[in-house]
C-alpha positions as CSV (number, residue, x, y, z in Angstrom):
1,X,-9.2,9.8,78.7
2,X,-11.0,6.9,80.5
3,X,-14.5,6.1,79.8
4,X,-16.0,7.9,82.8
5,X,-15.1,11.8,82.5
6,X,-15.2,13.7,85.6
7,X,-18.8,15.2,87.0
8,X,-19.2,19.1,86.3
9,X,-19.6,20.8,89.2
10,X,-22.9,22.5,90.4
11,X,-23.9,25.2,88.3
12,X,-23.6,27.5,91.3
13,X,-20.0,26.3,91.8
14,X,-19.1,27.1,88.3
15,X,-16.8,29.7,87.6
16,X,-18.4,32.3,84.5
17,X,-16.6,30.4,81.7
18,X,-17.8,27.0,83.0
19,X,-21.5,28.8,83.3
20,X,-21.5,29.6,80.0
21,X,-19.9,26.2,78.3
22,X,-22.9,24.6,80.7
23,X,-25.5,26.6,79.4
24,X,-23.7,26.4,75.5
25,X,-24.0,22.4,76.2
26,X,-27.6,22.1,77.2
27,X,-28.8,24.7,74.3
28,X,-27.1,23.0,71.7
29,X,-26.8,19.8,72.7
30,X,-27.9,16.9,69.9
31,X,-31.5,16.3,70.1
32,X,-32.2,20.3,70.4
33,X,-30.5,20.5,67.4
34,X,-31.8,17.2,65.3
35,X,-35.2,18.8,66.1
36,X,-34.6,22.4,64.9
37,X,-32.5,21.2,61.9
38,X,-35.6,18.8,60.9
39,X,-37.9,21.3,61.4
40,X,-36.2,23.4,58.9
41,X,-35.6,21.0,56.5
42,X,-39.4,20.1,57.0
43,X,-40.5,23.7,56.0
44,X,-37.8,23.9,53.2
45,X,-38.7,21.0,51.4
46,X,-41.8,22.6,50.3
47,X,-42.0,26.5,51.6
48,X,-45.2,25.4,53.4
49,X,-46.9,24.3,57.0
50,X,-47.2,20.9,55.3
51,X,-43.8,20.7,55.5
52,X,-43.3,21.5,59.1
53,X,-45.8,19.1,59.9
54,X,-43.4,16.5,58.1
55,X,-40.5,18.1,60.0
56,X,-42.4,17.8,63.5
57,X,-43.0,13.7,62.9
58,X,-39.6,13.1,62.0
59,X,-38.8,15.2,64.9
60,X,-40.8,12.8,67.2
61,X,-38.3,9.6,66.3
62,X,-35.6,11.1,65.7
63,X,-35.2,13.9,68.8
64,X,-38.0,14.0,70.7
65,X,-38.3,9.8,71.5
66,X,-34.5,9.6,72.0
67,X,-34.3,12.3,74.6
68,X,-37.4,11.0,76.2
69,X,-35.6,8.0,76.1
70,X,-32.1,9.6,77.9
71,X,-34.3,11.3,80.5
72,X,-36.0,8.1,82.0
73,X,-32.9,6.7,81.8
74,X,-31.4,9.9,83.9
75,X,-34.7,9.3,86.1
76,X,-34.5,5.8,87.2
77,X,-30.3,6.2,88.0
78,X,-29.4,3.9,84.7
79,X,-27.3,7.2,83.4
80,X,-25.8,9.7,85.1
81,X,-26.8,13.0,83.4
82,X,-28.5,13.6,80.4
83,X,-25.6,14.2,77.8
84,X,-24.5,10.5,79.1
85,X,-20.7,11.3,80.2
86,X,-19.7,7.7,81.3
87,X,-19.1,6.3,77.4
88,X,-20.5,2.4,78.7
89,X,-23.7,3.8,79.3
90,X,-24.6,5.5,75.9
91,X,-24.9,1.9,73.9
92,X,-28.5,1.0,75.0
93,X,-30.1,4.9,75.0
94,X,-28.3,5.1,71.5
95,X,-29.4,1.0,70.4
96,X,-33.0,2.1,71.4
97,X,-33.0,5.5,69.6
98,X,-31.9,3.8,66.4
99,X,-34.8,1.9,66.6
100,X,-37.0,4.9,67.1
101,X,-35.2,6.5,63.9
102,X,-36.0,3.1,61.8
103,X,-39.2,3.6,62.9
104,X,-39.5,7.4,61.5
105,X,-37.6,6.5,58.3
106,X,-40.7,3.5,58.2
107,X,-43.3,5.7,58.1
108,X,-42.4,8.8,56.1
109,X,-41.7,6.8,53.4
110,X,-45.2,4.8,53.8
111,X,-47.0,8.0,54.3
112,X,-44.9,9.8,51.4
113,X,-42.6,12.8,52.5
114,X,-41.0,14.8,50.5
115,X,-37.5,13.2,49.6
116,X,-35.2,16.1,51.9
117,X,-36.8,14.8,54.6
118,X,-37.1,11.3,54.2
119,X,-32.9,11.9,53.3
120,X,-32.2,13.5,56.7
121,X,-34.1,10.9,58.8
122,X,-31.9,8.4,56.2
123,X,-28.9,10.4,57.1
124,X,-29.0,10.8,61.0
125,X,-29.6,7.3,61.2
126,X,-26.2,6.4,59.3
127,X,-24.9,9.3,61.7
128,X,-26.3,7.4,64.6
129,X,-24.7,4.5,63.4
130,X,-21.1,5.5,63.1
131,X,-21.5,7.1,66.4
132,X,-22.4,3.8,68.0
133,X,-20.0,2.1,66.5
134,X,-16.9,4.7,67.7
135,X,-18.2,5.1,71.2
136,X,-17.9,1.4,71.8
137,X,-14.1,1.5,72.2
138,X,-13.6,5.5,72.1
139,X,-15.5,8.8,73.9
140,X,-15.6,10.2,70.6
141,X,-18.0,13.9,71.2
142,X,-21.2,13.1,70.4
143,X,-21.9,16.6,70.7
144,X,-20.4,17.7,68.2
145,X,-20.4,14.7,65.9
146,X,-24.4,16.3,65.5
147,X,-23.2,19.9,65.3
148,X,-20.9,18.8,62.3
149,X,-23.5,17.1,60.7
150,X,-26.1,19.8,61.0
151,X,-23.6,22.3,60.0
152,X,-22.8,20.3,56.5
153,X,-26.4,19.8,55.9
154,X,-27.4,23.0,56.3
155,X,-25.1,24.3,53.9
156,X,-26.5,21.9,51.3
157,X,-29.7,22.6,52.0
158,X,-29.7,26.5,52.6
159,X,-26.6,27.3,50.4
160,X,-23.2,28.9,51.8
161,X,-25.4,32.0,53.7
162,X,-25.6,29.1,56.7
163,X,-21.8,29.7,57.1
164,X,-21.9,31.3,60.5
165,X,-23.6,28.3,61.8
166,X,-19.9,26.5,61.7
167,X,-19.2,29.0,65.0
168,X,-21.7,27.3,66.4
169,X,-20.2,23.9,66.2
170,X,-16.9,25.6,67.2
171,X,-18.4,26.5,70.1
172,X,-20.0,23.3,71.6
173,X,-16.7,21.9,70.8
174,X,-15.3,24.6,73.1
175,X,-18.0,24.1,76.0
176,X,-16.8,20.1,76.2
177,X,-13.6,21.3,76.5
178,X,-13.7,23.4,79.4
179,X,-16.4,20.9,81.0
180,X,-13.4,18.5,80.4
181,X,-15.9,16.3,78.7
182,X,-13.6,15.8,75.6
183,X,-10.0,16.2,74.4
184,X,-9.3,18.2,71.1
185,X,-8.7,14.6,69.4
186,X,-12.2,13.5,70.5
187,X,-14.0,16.8,69.4
188,X,-12.4,17.3,65.8
189,X,-13.4,13.0,65.3
190,X,-17.1,14.0,66.3
191,X,-17.1,16.8,63.7
192,X,-15.5,14.8,61.3
193,X,-17.4,12.0,61.8
194,X,-20.8,14.0,61.2
195,X,-19.8,14.0,57.2
196,X,-21.5,10.4,57.1
197,X,-24.7,11.5,57.3
198,X,-23.9,14.9,55.7
199,X,-22.8,12.6,52.4
200,X,-26.0,10.7,52.9
201,X,-27.9,13.6,52.7
202,X,-26.7,14.5,49.5
203,X,-26.6,11.3,47.7
204,X,-30.2,10.8,49.0
205,X,-32.0,14.0,48.5
């Protein structure tokens, strides 16, 4: 696959299958998964509103600011779309997101955040760096990298009752293939790459 997959048709022109894929891709986008995961782990870390607050702080630097960088790039015409389907356009927003996550990690450690929250943010940093290194040479699926890491971390934090979330990762992979954004190999590689974040979380928590 080239570094610029074909642009998907306008939503109104999509088939029912394509519409379902578009909705899945948007609802389960990386930023949404990151924010949700941080809130869940944040709450779980203390089982209180304080933990949720830590999750919100982490989500600001790991999810809100990075997606804002992407949306600003789209608004300025520097990026094709919020999913950055052109590989060469990914490097700058991912690098800026890296800076945001590093700032977040620093604040969390200085302020004494719960170990699970701090470990999760470091894990996200590792996942982001891994994805950035791969994406400079290959159109790996960032969607599935985040999804794969999210599922594995949920299993580590909450136990086997989170196994149904595997279906979410599968749904994301299906949506990216339907939209011709990635090949099956890129989906599987992205999912596997999510393991770097999960391993980091397991070692640091």
